[in-house]
PLY file of the C-alpha trace (Angstrom):
ply
format ascii 1.0
element vertex 435
property float x
property float y
property float z
element edge 434
property int vertex1
property int vertex2
end_header
47.16 -46.20 -62.86
44.92 -42.61 -61.97
44.09 -41.76 -59.00
40.43 -42.19 -57.68
39.38 -38.43 -56.68
38.40 -37.86 -53.69
35.93 -35.20 -54.55
32.02 -35.52 -53.22
29.84 -37.07 -55.20
26.82 -34.57 -56.48
23.38 -35.57 -55.71
20.80 -35.25 -58.04
17.20 -33.91 -57.99
16.21 -37.28 -58.47
18.45 -38.66 -55.43
18.06 -36.53 -53.28
13.56 -36.87 -53.83
13.98 -39.80 -53.24
16.00 -39.39 -49.42
12.77 -37.49 -48.99
10.22 -39.83 -49.83
11.89 -42.44 -47.64
12.00 -40.03 -44.74
8.45 -38.61 -45.22
7.99 -42.78 -44.97
9.44 -43.82 -42.28
8.13 -40.92 -40.56
4.91 -42.30 -41.09
5.63 -45.63 -40.55
6.43 -43.84 -36.97
3.20 -42.08 -36.50
1.43 -45.11 -37.13
2.76 -47.15 -35.04
2.77 -44.04 -32.08
-0.88 -43.91 -32.85
-1.36 -47.46 -32.66
0.30 -47.80 -29.39
-0.92 -44.69 -27.95
-4.39 -46.29 -29.14
-3.93 -49.44 -27.02
-3.07 -47.68 -24.38
-6.24 -45.73 -24.27
-8.67 -48.85 -25.25
-6.71 -50.51 -22.22
-6.61 -47.88 -19.91
-10.79 -47.14 -21.15
-11.45 -50.44 -20.31
-9.89 -50.06 -17.08
-11.87 -47.14 -16.51
-15.40 -48.74 -17.78
-14.57 -51.60 -15.50
-14.11 -50.13 -12.70
-15.24 -46.82 -12.64
-18.11 -46.18 -15.54
-20.30 -49.19 -14.68
-19.96 -49.03 -10.97
-21.67 -45.78 -11.68
-24.63 -47.07 -14.02
-28.02 -47.06 -12.11
-29.57 -49.87 -11.12
-32.69 -48.45 -9.76
-34.24 -44.59 -10.50
-36.39 -43.49 -7.57
-38.45 -40.04 -8.96
-35.13 -39.00 -10.33
-32.48 -40.24 -8.06
-30.75 -42.87 -8.68
-28.72 -46.20 -6.70
-25.53 -46.50 -8.44
-23.85 -50.43 -8.89
-21.40 -49.84 -6.37
-23.66 -48.62 -3.90
-25.60 -51.81 -4.60
-22.78 -53.80 -4.51
-22.11 -52.22 -0.74
-25.67 -53.06 0.34
-24.83 -56.95 -0.72
-21.54 -57.14 1.11
-23.13 -55.53 4.32
-25.97 -57.75 4.52
-24.19 -60.67 3.90
-22.48 -59.91 7.08
-25.94 -59.33 9.10
-26.99 -62.96 7.82
-23.41 -64.35 8.43
-23.85 -62.86 12.38
-27.15 -63.85 12.49
-25.97 -67.47 11.59
-23.33 -67.99 13.95
-26.14 -66.54 16.76
-28.75 -69.38 15.91
-25.99 -72.19 15.59
-24.60 -70.63 19.30
-28.89 -70.75 20.61
-28.90 -74.24 19.35
-25.46 -75.79 20.30
-25.57 -74.39 23.94
-29.21 -74.69 24.57
-30.71 -77.21 22.41
-32.77 -74.80 20.70
-34.02 -76.08 17.41
-33.19 -73.49 15.10
-32.47 -75.26 11.92
-35.28 -73.86 9.91
-33.43 -69.95 10.34
-30.29 -71.73 9.58
-31.64 -72.93 6.68
-33.54 -69.49 5.59
-29.83 -67.76 6.05
-28.06 -70.25 3.98
-30.30 -70.28 0.86
-30.38 -66.83 1.19
-26.26 -66.43 0.94
-26.17 -69.79 -1.49
-28.38 -67.78 -4.11
-26.99 -64.37 -4.69
-29.50 -63.31 -7.35
-32.06 -63.64 -4.59
-29.98 -61.54 -2.56
-29.32 -59.32 -4.93
-33.65 -58.63 -5.24
-34.06 -58.62 -1.37
-31.21 -55.69 -1.12
-31.81 -53.92 -4.09
-35.37 -53.61 -3.09
-34.65 -52.65 -0.14
-32.62 -49.96 -0.79
-35.18 -49.00 -3.28
-37.43 -48.60 -0.09
-34.86 -46.76 2.07
-35.13 -44.33 -0.55
-38.30 -43.28 -0.46
-38.21 -43.08 3.15
-35.65 -40.70 2.55
-37.74 -39.09 0.04
-40.81 -38.64 2.06
-38.95 -37.67 5.34
-37.61 -35.06 3.31
-40.92 -33.51 2.48
-41.91 -34.03 5.97
-39.12 -32.23 7.05
-37.86 -35.37 9.54
-33.82 -35.13 9.66
-31.49 -36.85 11.54
-28.29 -35.06 12.81
-24.24 -36.32 12.42
-24.22 -36.59 15.95
-26.76 -38.09 16.65
-26.41 -41.21 14.31
-22.91 -40.75 16.63
-25.28 -41.06 19.85
-27.08 -44.35 17.84
-23.84 -46.22 17.41
-22.49 -45.17 20.89
-25.24 -46.99 22.31
-25.45 -49.81 19.92
-22.21 -50.54 21.66
-23.74 -50.07 25.29
-21.49 -46.91 25.94
-23.55 -44.42 27.25
-21.16 -41.03 28.41
-23.95 -38.98 29.98
-25.39 -42.72 32.03
-28.37 -44.50 30.76
-32.30 -43.55 31.44
-34.43 -45.36 33.54
-36.91 -46.43 31.11
-40.66 -45.78 32.84
-42.53 -49.22 31.93
-46.15 -48.34 31.18
-49.05 -50.74 31.77
-51.20 -51.81 29.18
-54.75 -50.73 30.15
-56.90 -54.58 29.88
-60.48 -54.52 30.39
-62.37 -57.51 30.57
-66.15 -56.70 29.93
-68.74 -57.50 31.80
-70.17 -60.63 30.58
-73.96 -60.80 29.24
-76.50 -62.64 30.20
-76.50 -64.36 27.13
-73.30 -65.18 27.65
-73.84 -65.98 31.27
-76.02 -69.11 29.49
-73.55 -69.96 26.77
-70.66 -69.93 28.80
-71.36 -70.82 32.77
-68.49 -72.08 33.61
-66.42 -69.32 34.19
-67.42 -65.42 34.84
-63.82 -64.63 32.58
-62.74 -66.35 29.66
-59.56 -67.92 28.58
-57.32 -64.68 28.02
-54.35 -67.40 27.01
-54.93 -68.73 22.93
-54.10 -72.53 22.90
-55.50 -73.98 19.94
-52.62 -73.63 17.81
-49.25 -75.03 17.63
-46.97 -72.81 19.25
-44.41 -70.96 16.32
-40.61 -72.49 17.08
-38.68 -69.74 19.70
-37.07 -67.25 18.30
-34.52 -66.10 19.93
-33.94 -62.71 20.88
-30.68 -61.26 18.84
-30.35 -58.17 20.67
-28.45 -60.71 22.96
-24.73 -61.33 22.78
-24.19 -65.10 23.65
-20.82 -64.77 26.18
-18.71 -66.79 23.66
-18.24 -70.66 25.38
-16.56 -74.02 23.42
-18.56 -74.62 20.79
-18.20 -76.26 17.23
-19.51 -73.27 15.42
-17.45 -71.54 12.62
-15.49 -68.55 14.14
-16.91 -65.52 12.88
-15.84 -61.84 13.10
-17.13 -59.31 15.73
-19.67 -57.66 13.50
-22.11 -55.00 15.02
-24.36 -56.08 16.82
-28.09 -55.44 17.17
-29.42 -52.14 19.66
-29.22 -54.04 22.82
-31.53 -53.00 26.19
-29.71 -49.95 27.79
-27.18 -51.01 30.57
-24.38 -48.52 32.19
-21.52 -48.20 30.51
-19.32 -50.78 30.04
-16.58 -49.21 29.05
-15.03 -46.16 28.04
-14.85 -43.69 25.21
-11.19 -45.26 24.43
-12.28 -48.71 24.85
-15.79 -48.39 22.62
-13.60 -46.19 19.92
-11.49 -49.46 19.90
-14.13 -51.79 19.53
-15.81 -49.58 16.62
-12.92 -49.04 14.75
-11.79 -52.96 15.18
-15.64 -54.08 13.78
-15.04 -51.37 11.11
-12.08 -52.26 9.78
-13.46 -55.92 9.17
-16.66 -54.41 7.86
-13.45 -52.34 5.00
-12.15 -55.80 4.44
-15.53 -57.16 3.32
-16.07 -54.14 0.99
-18.50 -51.87 2.99
-17.26 -48.73 3.41
-18.14 -46.91 6.88
-20.11 -44.14 4.79
-22.51 -47.29 3.88
-22.54 -48.26 7.77
-23.49 -45.39 8.84
-25.69 -44.83 6.42
-27.58 -47.15 7.00
-27.89 -46.54 10.97
-29.13 -43.27 9.80
-31.55 -45.05 7.73
-33.40 -46.74 10.98
-33.63 -43.54 12.26
-35.40 -41.80 9.91
-37.53 -44.92 9.36
-38.28 -44.67 13.17
-39.43 -41.11 12.94
-41.11 -41.28 10.25
-43.26 -44.38 11.19
-43.87 -41.92 14.82
-45.50 -39.41 12.28
-47.36 -41.85 9.24
-49.12 -44.59 12.70
-50.32 -41.69 15.07
-53.99 -42.90 14.32
-53.22 -46.58 14.95
-55.64 -46.74 17.78
-54.85 -48.44 20.72
-58.46 -50.48 21.26
-59.24 -53.21 18.66
-62.07 -55.06 17.57
-61.42 -58.82 18.82
-64.13 -61.39 19.38
-64.18 -64.57 22.46
-64.60 -67.62 21.23
-64.55 -70.97 21.82
-64.01 -74.32 19.21
-64.00 -78.24 19.09
-61.71 -79.27 16.51
-61.95 -82.63 15.05
-59.96 -85.03 12.85
-62.30 -86.15 10.04
-65.28 -84.90 8.72
-67.68 -87.83 10.20
-66.62 -86.69 14.04
-67.47 -83.41 12.75
-70.60 -84.51 11.63
-71.45 -85.65 15.14
-70.33 -83.23 17.05
-72.62 -80.77 15.08
-75.34 -82.70 15.54
-74.99 -82.82 19.05
-74.17 -78.93 19.35
-78.00 -78.99 17.46
-79.56 -80.44 20.33
-78.42 -78.77 22.84
-75.76 -81.21 24.12
-73.11 -78.82 26.33
-70.83 -77.48 24.24
-68.47 -78.04 27.36
-68.94 -81.56 27.45
-68.97 -82.16 23.81
-65.22 -80.62 23.35
-63.90 -82.47 26.30
-65.19 -86.02 24.57
-64.54 -85.20 21.27
-62.13 -81.92 20.74
-58.58 -83.00 19.31
-56.94 -79.69 20.68
-55.41 -80.69 23.95
-54.82 -76.86 25.47
-58.73 -76.09 25.42
-60.73 -79.60 25.53
-60.42 -79.50 28.86
-61.49 -76.02 29.23
-64.57 -76.08 27.30
-62.74 -75.09 24.08
-62.32 -71.61 25.31
-60.11 -70.20 23.07
-59.99 -66.16 24.50
-60.59 -63.45 23.34
-58.51 -62.76 20.17
-57.71 -60.20 17.35
-58.41 -60.84 13.37
-55.32 -62.56 11.86
-54.38 -64.83 15.27
-56.20 -67.96 13.88
-56.62 -68.57 10.01
-58.60 -66.20 7.64
-61.97 -69.03 7.44
-61.82 -68.66 11.34
-61.94 -64.49 11.19
-64.42 -64.34 8.35
-66.88 -66.44 10.41
-65.80 -65.32 13.95
-65.61 -61.65 12.93
-69.43 -61.58 11.28
-71.66 -63.52 13.47
-74.12 -63.20 15.97
-73.13 -64.02 19.18
-74.40 -67.56 20.00
-74.33 -69.11 16.40
-72.06 -72.06 16.03
-70.60 -72.35 12.48
-70.80 -75.58 10.07
-67.59 -77.57 9.85
-64.17 -75.43 9.37
-61.42 -76.97 7.26
-58.08 -76.14 8.54
-53.86 -77.28 8.34
-54.91 -78.38 12.24
-57.68 -80.31 11.21
-61.69 -79.47 11.32
-63.36 -76.44 13.52
-66.42 -76.44 14.99
-66.67 -72.96 16.29
-68.72 -70.37 18.62
-68.38 -66.87 19.29
-69.37 -65.67 22.69
-68.57 -62.01 22.47
-66.89 -59.21 19.85
-66.14 -55.73 21.59
-62.98 -52.62 20.77
-60.99 -54.32 23.69
-57.39 -52.26 24.82
-54.43 -54.64 22.83
-51.17 -55.97 24.35
-48.18 -53.36 23.75
-46.74 -56.03 21.67
-50.01 -56.04 19.31
-50.00 -52.29 18.87
-46.50 -52.33 17.48
-47.03 -54.82 15.64
-50.32 -52.92 14.06
-48.10 -49.78 13.14
-45.60 -51.60 11.66
-48.22 -53.02 9.40
-49.82 -49.51 9.12
-46.22 -48.43 8.08
-45.79 -51.04 5.47
-48.93 -50.62 4.22
-48.00 -46.93 3.95
-44.65 -47.55 2.44
-46.19 -50.40 -0.31
-48.74 -47.40 -1.08
-46.17 -44.80 -2.09
-43.97 -47.35 -4.15
-46.83 -48.05 -6.34
-47.24 -44.29 -6.53
-43.49 -43.67 -7.33
-42.17 -43.65 -10.50
-39.36 -46.03 -10.37
-37.19 -47.85 -12.55
-34.88 -51.15 -12.68
-31.93 -52.08 -14.55
-30.77 -55.61 -13.92
-27.15 -54.34 -15.18
-26.69 -55.87 -11.48
-27.09 -59.09 -12.30
-23.87 -59.43 -14.22
-22.11 -56.81 -10.65
-22.95 -59.57 -7.90
-19.73 -58.47 -5.49
-17.95 -62.07 -4.72
-18.24 -63.71 -1.59
-15.49 -62.12 1.10
-13.30 -64.46 2.20
-13.82 -64.24 5.51
-17.86 -65.09 5.07
-17.14 -67.76 2.32
-17.16 -70.34 4.51
-21.04 -69.42 6.39
-22.35 -69.91 2.53
-20.85 -73.62 1.76
-23.84 -76.30 1.99
-24.14 -77.69 5.01
0 1
1 2
2 3
3 4
4 5
5 6
6 7
7 8
8 9
9 10
10 11
11 12
12 13
13 14
14 15
15 16
16 17
17 18
18 19
19 20
20 21
21 22
22 23
23 24
24 25
25 26
26 27
27 28
28 29
29 30
30 31
31 32
32 33
33 34
34 35
35 36
36 37
37 38
38 39
39 40
40 41
41 42
42 43
43 44
44 45
45 46
46 47
47 48
48 49
49 50
50 51
51 52
52 53
53 54
54 55
55 56
56 57
57 58
58 59
59 60
60 61
61 62
62 63
63 64
64 65
65 66
66 67
67 68
68 69
69 70
70 71
71 72
72 73
73 74
74 75
75 76
76 77
77 78
78 79
79 80
80 81
81 82
82 83
83 84
84 85
85 86
86 87
87 88
88 89
89 90
90 91
91 92
92 93
93 94
94 95
95 96
96 97
97 98
98 99
99 100
100 101
101 102
102 103
103 104
104 105
105 106
106 107
107 108
108 109
109 110
110 111
111 112
112 113
113 114
114 115
115 116
116 117
117 118
118 119
119 120
120 121
121 122
122 123
123 124
124 125
125 126
126 127
127 128
128 129
129 130
130 131
131 132
132 133
133 134
134 135
135 136
136 137
137 138
138 139
139 140
140 141
141 142
142 143
143 144
144 145
145 146
146 147
147 148
148 149
149 150
150 151
151 152
152 153
153 154
154 155
155 156
156 157
157 158
158 159
159 160
160 161
161 162
162 163
163 164
164 165
165 166
166 167
167 168
168 169
169 170
170 171
171 172
172 173
173 174
174 175
175 176
176 177
177 178
178 179
179 180
180 181
181 182
182 183
183 184
184 185
185 186
186 187
187 188
188 189
189 190
190 191
191 192
192 193
193 194
194 195
195 196
196 197
197 198
198 199
199 200
200 201
201 202
202 203
203 204
204 205
205 206
206 207
207 208
208 209
209 210
210 211
211 212
212 213
213 214
214 215
215 216
216 217
217 218
218 219
219 220
220 221
221 222
222 223
223 224
224 225
225 226
226 227
227 228
228 229
229 230
230 231
231 232
232 233
233 234
234 235
235 236
236 237
237 238
238 239
239 240
240 241
241 242
242 243
243 244
244 245
245 246
246 247
247 248
248 249
249 250
250 251
251 252
252 253
253 254
254 255
255 256
256 257
257 258
258 259
259 260
260 261
261 262
262 263
263 264
264 265
265 266
266 267
267 268
268 269
269 270
270 271
271 272
272 273
273 274
274 275
275 276
276 277
277 278
278 279
279 280
280 281
281 282
282 283
283 284
284 285
285 286
286 287
287 288
288 289
289 290
290 291
291 292
292 293
293 294
294 295
295 296
296 297
297 298
298 299
299 300
300 301
301 302
302 303
303 304
304 305
305 306
306 307
307 308
308 309
309 310
310 311
311 312
312 313
313 314
314 315
315 316
316 317
317 318
318 319
319 320
320 321
321 322
322 323
323 324
324 325
325 326
326 327
327 328
328 329
329 330
330 331
331 332
332 333
333 334
334 335
335 336
336 337
337 338
338 339
339 340
340 341
341 342
342 343
343 344
344 345
345 346
346 347
347 348
348 349
349 350
350 351
351 352
352 353
353 354
354 355
355 356
356 357
357 358
358 359
359 360
360 361
361 362
362 363
363 364
364 365
365 366
366 367
367 368
368 369
369 370
370 371
371 372
372 373
373 374
374 375
375 376
376 377
377 378
378 379
379 380
380 381
381 382
382 383
383 384
384 385
385 386
386 387
387 388
388 389
389 390
390 391
391 392
392 393
393 394
394 395
395 396
396 397
397 398
398 399
399 400
400 401
401 402
402 403
403 404
404 405
405 406
406 407
407 408
408 409
409 410
410 411
411 412
412 413
413 414
414 415
415 416
416 417
417 418
418 419
419 420
420 421
421 422
422 423
423 424
424 425
425 426
426 427
427 428
428 429
429 430
430 431
431 432
432 433
433 434
């Protein structure tokens, strides 16, 4: 039997072409597979980038060309949640320890925290106003330095490294007009009108949120130590080290809720800018205001109102009729005297009559939520207002001014934020639960 030859087989051109074709096919398949894998990773990376960066940079509002991004808005939402939770705990403390009825305030806070879109819109509106304040302050050359923000934060924590200045209290000048002969005829029972208004129910007491209550044993839910409201100046309660420790502790809690130090400092900075811009905008707000001195008889039904009106038209003494018929226990025994009133103290229909009628005229019955009023104007003059009223007037003037600036500005909003509402921080979740 012949022995098999060990001579290598000579590959034909056809065989070589086939091998080359197979090699190219394998390379193509490998390239396609690697490209597919790379594309998958690219899509995953882009998706992560889109969710965690690109979408967060989208503007929720553009104010005169300046953008407010989703991420900026998200941090302010978390900041607002902290503020609300802090306020809620204080209202709970006041109710549980001092018997103050703060249920209405608590319910308002709970409603805000339980409806994220409502809060989200409120935060967006506030951020738009804040940006307008920054823009207007820049136009006027109003600035706040880093050192001023640092000092403001120290004051919030009642840390005064240079000591505190004793505040100078300037009493408000109140003038009681000399009564005319006409007024003495209309109101002979006293020489001066009553200063206190007692015709309408007193509003529910609103606690002073600047006072941080001392912790005692209560059933109030626990809460972290948030940045307090600006308190009244007192002596320095601790050292720089103590202040820094408290600030760092609070900052850590804010950061854990998704609020950066930059956002926190920005909130303080905008408060300082707002205060300075308010000073500039409200320099012309007067310290005097038109006021009326009036008296009333309040009754509960129309027949009684007609009877009262008839008695007054027959010159029966106003004070006697008030004593006999008025259901306003605060004024009926004082001739119905309401004292000197500014616009808005009472209700719109009262103002329409009192600030437009001649002295001595008795009104037709005027309906309000409290009953039916028979009103007589005893005087109307420009008089000094209290400091509280003056500050309130300044706030109103500033709000009106800011609303006008908003109307004149180029502001566009995007509801993209409704799909980007951040989850409630775990440490605040307890406050958003229905009670």
